[in-house]
SEROMAR-627286 format. One record per residue (C-alpha): z, y, x; residue in one letter. Coordinates in Angstrom, 1 decimal, padded with zeros to 4 digits. Last residue first. Example, Ala and Ser with C-alpha at 12.3 -4.5 7.8 and 13.67 -1.06 7.14 Angstrom:
<atoms>
      pz      py      px  r
   007.1  -001.1   013.7  S
   007.8  -004.5   012.3  A
</atoms>
This chain:
<atoms>
      pz      py      px  r
   137.2  -002.2   040.9  E
   134.0  -000.1   040.9  E
   132.2  -002.3   043.4  T
   129.7  -000.5   045.7  L
   131.1  -001.5   049.1  D
   131.2  -005.1   048.0  S
   127.5  -004.9   047.0  A
   126.6  -003.6   050.5  G
   128.6  -006.4   052.2  L
   126.8  -009.0   050.0  L
   123.4  -007.5   050.7  D
   124.2  -007.7   054.5  F
   125.3  -011.3   054.1  I
   121.9  -012.2   052.8  S
   119.6  -012.2   049.8  H
   115.9  -011.8   050.6  T
   113.0  -009.5   050.1  A
   114.2  -007.0   052.8  D
   115.1  -004.2   050.5  W
   118.7  -003.7   051.8  D
   120.3  -004.1   048.4  L
   118.4  -007.3   047.4  D
   120.9  -008.5   044.8  G
   119.4  -006.4   041.9  A
   115.8  -007.4   042.7  W
   116.6  -011.2   042.7  W
   118.8  -010.7   039.7  Q
   115.9  -009.1   037.8  F
   113.6  -011.9   038.7  E
   116.2  -014.3   037.3  T
   118.3  -016.6   039.4  I
   118.3  -020.3   040.2  N
   121.1  -021.1   042.6  N
   120.3  -020.8   046.3  E
   123.7  -022.4   047.0  T
   125.3  -020.0   049.5  L
   123.2  -016.8   049.1  I
   122.8  -017.0   045.3  S
   126.4  -017.9   044.9  G
   127.5  -014.9   047.0  E
   125.3  -012.7   044.8  L
   127.0  -014.0   041.6  L
   130.4  -013.5   043.2  N
   129.6  -009.9   044.2  V
   128.4  -009.2   040.6  D
   131.6  -010.6   039.2  E
   133.5  -008.4   041.7  S
   132.1  -005.4   040.0  T
   129.0  -003.3   039.9  I
   128.4  -001.4   036.6  I
   125.6  -001.4   033.9  G
   126.3  -004.8   032.5  D
   123.2  -006.4   034.1  S
   124.9  -009.4   035.6  N
   123.7  -008.8   039.1  M
   124.4  -005.1   039.1  D
   123.8  -004.6   042.9  G
   121.0  -002.1   042.4  K
   121.8  -000.1   039.3  P
   121.3  -001.4   035.8  S
   120.5   001.0   032.9  I
   122.2  -000.3   029.7  R
   121.1   000.9   026.3  Q
   123.0  -000.4   023.2  Y
   124.2   003.0   022.0  E
   120.8   004.5   022.9  L
   119.2   002.1   020.5  I
   121.4   003.4   017.7  V
   120.2   007.0   018.2  T
   116.6   005.6   018.4  Y
   117.0   004.2   014.9  G
   118.1   007.5   013.5  A
   115.2   009.3   015.3  L
   112.6   006.9   014.0  I
   113.9   006.9   010.4  C
   114.1   010.7   010.2  T
   110.6   011.0   011.8  L
   109.1   008.7   009.2  A
   110.7   010.3   006.2  V
   107.7   012.5   005.2  D
   105.0   009.9   006.0  S
   106.2   007.4   003.4  H
   107.3   009.8   000.8  G
   109.9   012.6   000.5  G
   113.4   013.5   001.6  L
   114.4   013.9  -002.1  E
   114.0   010.1  -002.6  E
   117.2   009.5  -000.7  P
   117.2   007.7   002.7  Y
   118.0   004.0   002.8  L
   119.8   002.5   005.8  T
   120.1  -001.3   006.0  L
   122.1  -003.3   008.5  W
   121.9  -006.9   009.7  V
   124.2  -008.6   012.2  D
   125.4  -012.1   011.4  P
   122.5  -013.4   009.3  A
   124.1  -015.9   006.9  G
   121.4  -016.7   004.4  N
   122.7  -014.2   001.8  A
   122.7  -011.5   004.5  V
   119.1  -012.3   005.4  F
   117.9  -012.3   001.8  T
   119.7  -009.1   000.9  D
   118.3  -007.2   003.9  Y
   114.8  -008.5   003.3  A
   115.0  -007.6  -000.4  I
   116.3  -004.1   000.3  Q
   113.7  -003.5   003.1  A
   110.7  -004.5   000.9  N
   112.4  -002.7  -002.1  Q
   111.7   000.5  -000.2  Y
   108.2   000.5  -001.6  P
   105.5   000.8   001.0  V
   103.0   003.5   000.0  I
   104.9   006.0  -002.1  D
   108.2   005.8  -000.2  D
   110.7   007.8  -002.2  G
   113.6   005.4  -001.3  M
   112.9   006.0   002.4  G
   113.4   003.0   004.7  H
   115.4   002.0   007.7  Y
   116.3  -001.6   008.6  F
   118.5  -002.4   011.6  Y
   118.6  -005.9   013.0  T
   121.1  -007.3   015.5  P
   119.7  -010.5   016.9  S
   120.0  -013.9   015.2  E
   117.6  -013.1   012.4  P
   117.5  -015.7   009.6  V
   114.2  -017.1   008.6  W
   111.9  -017.4   005.5  D
   111.8  -013.7   004.5  L
   108.9  -012.4   006.5  L
   105.9  -012.7   004.2  T
   102.8  -013.7   006.2  N
   102.2  -017.1   004.8  E
   103.0  -015.8   001.3  E
   100.3  -013.2   001.7  L
   097.8  -015.9   002.7  S
   098.8  -018.1  -000.2  Q
   098.6  -015.3  -002.8  R
   095.2  -014.2  -001.4  F
   093.9  -017.8  -001.5  F
   095.0  -018.5  -005.1  H
   097.7  -021.1  -005.4  G
   100.2  -018.8  -007.2  E
   097.5  -018.2  -009.9  D
   098.1  -015.3  -012.2  N
   097.3  -012.0  -010.5  E
   095.0  -013.4  -007.8  F
   093.3  -015.6  -010.4  E
   092.6  -012.6  -012.7  E
   091.4  -010.5  -009.8  L
   089.1  -013.3  -008.6  V
   087.7  -013.7  -012.1  D
   087.0  -010.0  -012.4  D
   085.4  -009.7  -009.0  L
   087.5  -007.6  -006.6  L
   086.8  -003.9  -005.8  I
   088.8  -003.1  -008.9  D
   091.9  -003.8  -007.0  L
   091.7  -000.3  -005.5  P
   092.4   001.3  -008.9  N
   090.8   004.8  -008.8  E
   087.8   003.3  -007.1  P
   087.4   003.6  -003.3  M
   084.7   005.7  -001.7  L
   086.8   008.7  -000.8  E
   089.6   006.4   000.4  N
   087.2   004.9   003.0  I
   086.5   008.3   004.6  E
   090.3   009.1   004.4  S
   091.1   005.9   006.2  G
   088.8   006.8   009.1  S
   085.5   005.0   009.8  H
   084.4   003.9   013.3  T
   086.7   000.8   013.8  G
   084.3  -001.6   012.1  D
   086.3  -001.7   008.9  F
   083.8   000.2   006.7  L
   080.9  -002.0   008.0  S
   082.4  -005.2   006.7  P
   083.4  -003.5   003.3  L
   079.9  -002.4   002.2  T
   078.0  -005.5   001.2  D
   080.8  -007.3  -000.6  A
   081.9  -003.9  -001.9  W
   078.6  -003.2  -003.6  F
   078.4  -006.7  -005.0  P
   082.0  -006.9  -006.4  E
   084.3  -008.8  -004.1  F
   085.6  -012.3  -003.7  Y
   082.7  -014.8  -003.5  E
   080.4  -012.1  -002.3  A
   082.6  -011.7   000.7  F
   081.1  -014.9   002.1  D
   083.2  -015.9   005.1  V
   081.2  -015.9   008.4  D
   083.9  -014.1   010.3  L
   086.3  -017.0   009.7  G
   088.3  -018.3   006.8  Q
   091.9  -017.5   007.8  Y
   091.6  -014.4   009.9  Y
   088.4  -013.0   008.3  W
   089.7  -013.4   004.8  L
   093.2  -012.1   005.7  H
   091.6  -009.0   007.4  S
   089.3  -008.4   004.4  T
   092.3  -008.4   002.0  L
   094.7  -006.3   004.1  V
   092.2  -003.6   004.9  Y
   090.8  -003.8   001.3  P
   094.3  -002.8   000.0  V
   095.2  -000.3   002.7  Y
   092.1   001.7   001.7  Y
   093.9   002.8  -001.5  P
   096.3   005.1   000.4  Q
   098.3   006.8  -002.4  T
   097.7   003.9  -004.9  Y
   096.8   004.7  -008.5  E
   096.8   001.4  -010.3  P
   100.5   000.9  -009.6  E
   101.7  -002.2  -011.4  S
   099.3  -004.7  -009.9  F
   099.6  -003.4  -006.3  F
   103.4  -003.0  -006.6  Y
   103.9  -006.6  -007.8  D
   101.8  -007.8  -004.9  V
   103.8  -005.7  -002.4  M
   107.2  -006.7  -003.7  T
   106.6  -010.4  -003.9  G
   103.9  -011.9  -001.7  S
   104.1  -009.2   000.9  L
   107.8  -008.9   001.2  D
   108.0  -007.4   004.8  Y
   105.9  -004.4   004.0  P
   107.4  -002.1   006.7  G
   109.3   001.1   006.3  A
   111.2   000.7   009.6  M
   112.0  -002.4   011.6  P
   114.5  -001.7   014.3  F
   115.4  -004.8   016.4  S
   118.3  -005.4   018.9  A
   118.8  -007.2   022.2  T
   115.8  -009.5   021.6  V
   115.8  -012.5   023.9  S
   112.7  -013.6   025.7  L
   111.6  -016.7   027.7  E
   113.4  -019.7   026.2  D
   113.5  -017.9   022.9  S
   109.7  -017.8   022.7  Y
   108.8  -019.7   019.6  D
   111.4  -019.2   016.9  I
   113.3  -016.1   018.1  Q
   110.2  -014.5   019.6  I
   108.1  -015.1   016.4  G
   110.8  -013.7   014.1  K
   111.3  -010.6   016.3  Q
   107.5  -010.3   016.4  S
   107.2  -010.4   012.6  A
   110.1  -007.9   012.2  L
   108.5  -005.4   014.6  T
   104.9  -005.9   013.4  A
   106.1  -005.1   009.8  Y
   107.8  -002.0   011.0  G
   104.7  -001.2   013.0  G
   102.6  -001.4   009.9  D
   105.1   001.1   008.6  S
   107.3   002.2   011.5  Y
   108.2   000.3   014.7  G
   111.0  -000.8   017.0  A
   111.8  -003.8   019.3  L
   114.4  -003.6   022.0  F
   114.6  -005.9   025.0  L
   117.5  -005.9   027.5  Q
   117.4  -008.2   030.5  D
   116.6  -005.7   033.2  N
   113.2  -004.2   034.1  F
   112.1  -002.9   037.5  Q
   109.7  -000.1   038.4  F
   107.5   001.0   041.2  E
   105.6   004.1   040.1  D
   107.0   006.3   042.8  N
   105.5   004.1   045.5  G
   104.0   000.8   044.5  E
   102.8  -000.9   041.4  L
   101.8  -004.6   041.5  E
   105.0  -006.4   040.9  I
   106.0  -004.3   037.9  S
   102.5  -004.8   036.5  L
   103.3  -008.5   036.2  Q
   106.2  -007.7   034.0  K
   103.9  -005.4   031.9  V
   101.5  -008.4   031.4  G
   104.3  -010.6   030.2  R
   105.5  -007.9   027.8  I
   101.9  -007.6   026.6  M
   101.7  -011.3   026.0  N
   104.8  -011.2   023.8  V
   103.5  -008.2   021.8  L
   099.9  -009.2   021.1  A
   101.0  -012.8   020.3  Q
   103.7  -011.7   017.9  T
   101.4  -009.2   016.2  H
   098.7  -011.8   015.6  S
   101.3  -014.3   014.4  N
   102.4  -012.0   011.6  A
   099.1  -010.9   010.1  I
   099.4  -007.5   008.5  I
   096.0  -006.3   009.6  Y
   094.1  -008.8   011.8  P
   092.1  -006.1   013.6  H
   088.4  -006.7   014.0  Y
   086.8  -007.3   017.3  K
   083.7  -006.1   019.2  D
   084.6  -002.4   018.9  P
   087.8  -002.8   020.8  D
   090.3   000.0   020.5  G
   092.3  -001.9   017.8  I
   091.0  -005.5   017.7  G
   094.3  -007.2   018.4  T
   097.2  -004.8   018.6  Y
   097.2  -001.6   020.6  D
   100.5  -002.7   022.1  P
   103.1   000.0   023.1  I
   105.6  -000.8   025.8  V
   108.2   001.9   026.8  T
   110.1   001.0   029.9  I
   113.2   002.9   028.8  F
   115.3   005.4   030.8  G
   115.6   008.6   028.8  S
   112.2   009.8   030.1  P
   110.7   006.7   028.6  A
   112.0   007.1   025.1  T
   111.6   010.7   023.9  I
   108.3   011.6   025.5  L
   106.5   008.3   024.7  S
   107.7   008.1   021.1  I
   106.6   011.7   020.4  L
   103.1   011.3   021.9  F
   102.6   007.9   020.4  I
   103.2   009.3   016.9  E
   101.3   012.5   017.6  L
   098.1   010.7   018.6  N
   095.5   013.3   019.7  D
   098.4   015.5   020.8  A
   098.4   013.4   024.0  S
   100.3   010.7   025.8  I
   097.6   008.0   025.8  G
   094.8   008.4   023.3  T
   092.9   005.4   024.5  I
   095.8   003.0   025.3  S
   097.4   004.1   022.1  P
   094.4   003.1   020.0  A
   093.3   006.1   017.9  Q
   089.6   005.9   019.0  S
   089.4   002.4   017.6  D
   089.9   004.0   014.1  L
   091.9   001.9   011.6  I
   095.4   002.4   012.7  V
   098.5   001.6   010.5  T
   101.8   002.4   012.3  G
   102.6   001.8   015.9  H
   104.8  -001.0   017.3  Q
   107.1   000.4   019.9  Y
   108.4  -002.0   022.6  T
   111.5  -000.9   024.5  L
   112.1  -002.7   027.8  I
   115.4  -002.0   029.3  P
   115.6  -000.3   032.8  F
   116.4  -001.4   036.3  A
   117.7   001.3   038.7  E
   117.3   002.0   042.5  T
   113.6   002.8   042.7  S
   113.6   005.2   039.8  S
   110.7   006.7   037.8  H
   110.5   006.0   034.1  P
   107.4   003.9   033.1  I
   105.2   004.4   030.1  I
   103.1   001.4   029.0  V
   100.0   001.6   026.8  L
   098.1  -001.4   025.4  G
   095.1  -003.6   025.6  S
   093.9  -007.1   024.6  L
   091.7  -009.7   026.2  T
   091.3  -013.1   024.5  D
   092.4  -016.7   025.4  V
   091.4  -019.3   022.8  T
   093.6  -020.2   019.9  G
   090.9  -019.5   017.3  S
   092.6  -016.2   016.2  V
   092.8  -015.2   019.8  S
   095.7  -015.8   022.2  H
   096.5  -013.1   024.7  S
   095.2  -011.9   028.1  E
   096.0  -008.4   029.4  Y
   094.4  -005.0   029.7  H
   096.6  -002.1   030.7  I
   096.8   001.6   030.1  D
   099.3   003.3   032.4  Y
   101.7   006.2   031.9  A
   104.0   007.6   034.6  S
   107.4   009.2   034.0  I
   109.9   011.7   035.4  S
   113.5   010.7   034.5  Y
   116.4   012.3   032.7  D
   114.5   013.9   029.8  A
   116.8   015.3   027.0  V
   115.3   018.7   026.2  P
   116.5   019.0   022.6  D
   113.6   018.8   020.2  F
   111.7   021.6   018.5  G
   108.2   020.7   019.8  A
   108.4   023.6   022.2  F
   111.6   022.2   023.6  W
   110.2   018.7   023.9  L
   107.2   020.1   025.8  I
   109.4   022.1   028.2  I
   111.6   019.1   028.7  N
   108.7   016.8   029.6  I
   107.2   019.2   032.1  D
   110.6   019.8   033.8  E
   111.3   016.1   034.0  V
   107.9   015.6   035.7  T
   104.9   014.0   034.1  M
   102.4   011.5   035.6  T
   099.2   010.6   033.8  T
   096.6   007.9   033.0  Q
   096.9   005.3   035.7  H
   094.7   002.3   034.9  N
   095.5  -001.4   034.8  F
   093.6  -004.6   035.0  D
   093.7  -008.3   033.9  I
   097.4  -008.9   033.6  L
   097.9  -012.6   032.5  D
   100.0  -013.0   029.4  G
   097.8  -015.7   027.9  A
   096.1  -017.6   030.7  E
   093.0  -016.9   032.7  A
   090.7  -019.8   033.6  H
   088.6  -019.5   036.7  L
   085.0  -018.7   036.1  H
   084.5  -017.3   039.6  G
   083.3  -014.0   038.1  F
   086.7  -013.7   036.3  Q
   088.6  -014.5   039.5  T
   086.5  -011.9   041.4  L
   087.5  -009.3   038.8  L
   091.2  -010.3   039.1  I
   091.0  -009.9   042.8  L
   089.4  -006.5   042.5  I
   092.1  -005.3   040.1  S
   094.8  -006.5   042.5  F
   093.1  -004.8   045.4  I
   093.1  -001.5   043.4  K
   096.8  -001.9   042.6  G
   097.8  -002.7   046.2  M
</atoms>
């Protein structure tokens, strides 16, 4: 079925029919791992062997919205737990800063070539999560740039990948068949922490009729771009990862002014000529760092630097303000994690976001700060991720067949919902259609009702 689906999609493209954002274009099976395989790897890595499910990993291509509003093809990695009788939550993980196309999650897959994705995949999916990892726009695609720290770009990549993964659930057969329930978790670290909060905001404001975030876990992200991050750049001339500065500035110029923007209007001549090729997906951050001046802002023309520092109306000030994530109030439970010794993204980003949201009436926001002694940005990453994941597990519901209301158990309420579906053909969700079809005949009938009645725990 999967091969046929890919062929049909290809024929559609050649037929010049219009794809829409969220359409699944193609998918490729990368690997399958047993519970035993996973637990051995976790044990060797120093973690408790906690796998409950074998898994399969797929890279997918799907349609999303481009910078200009047209439809564009993006990619990502999805890891699926194996069970034909259970529906799982979707957990999206937004990865940290990536500059090399070769480090796109869909390219590295579950491998030691990308330890962040390796760890996330083997901890989450085998515990009963459909783990969705977007590459982001431009990562893994040599023909595109990545709109680094651009809120809407992250939202589009995430929302449309979720749509693509839901289509994938229809196409896969055999052991790789999977079903999602109504839970959706967002999590990410660093750039991924920013992407997590940006996507949570975007979903709440623009996609609440389609998606609902169960809980969100932004970690160590630069949420306060126009305040904390600008102040930090101007007060700390020696920045630990200086390439982050031109990564942000070039991305914002390309995103808002177009690929034909004249860098000579902003950067010193050498940098105006050099920056475009440095951010083509083939150069590592360490390579770029070796070229950078001691103060990364010295790549800017003197008058641009002065205006950037003092003029609130300057382009860079305006673009950073546009992508600062403080002008809304989260409705879903939101858990911030940050290290106080963070030498790249100051913890004040999380503190200010937390304080602002609480002051504006956010009902469920938490902040966990780790002491400076635990180290810097990279040192505290695993601590934050594991702490957040522990909380995610407290929310997790795995829904068995018959669990129409997705509360993890089968009761008379589920039987009543199924009866209503049979008698009145009420509108039900895709998950409820799957949950009520206990005899696997693609319909709801008295036989499903009898089966559900037998399974009730009351």
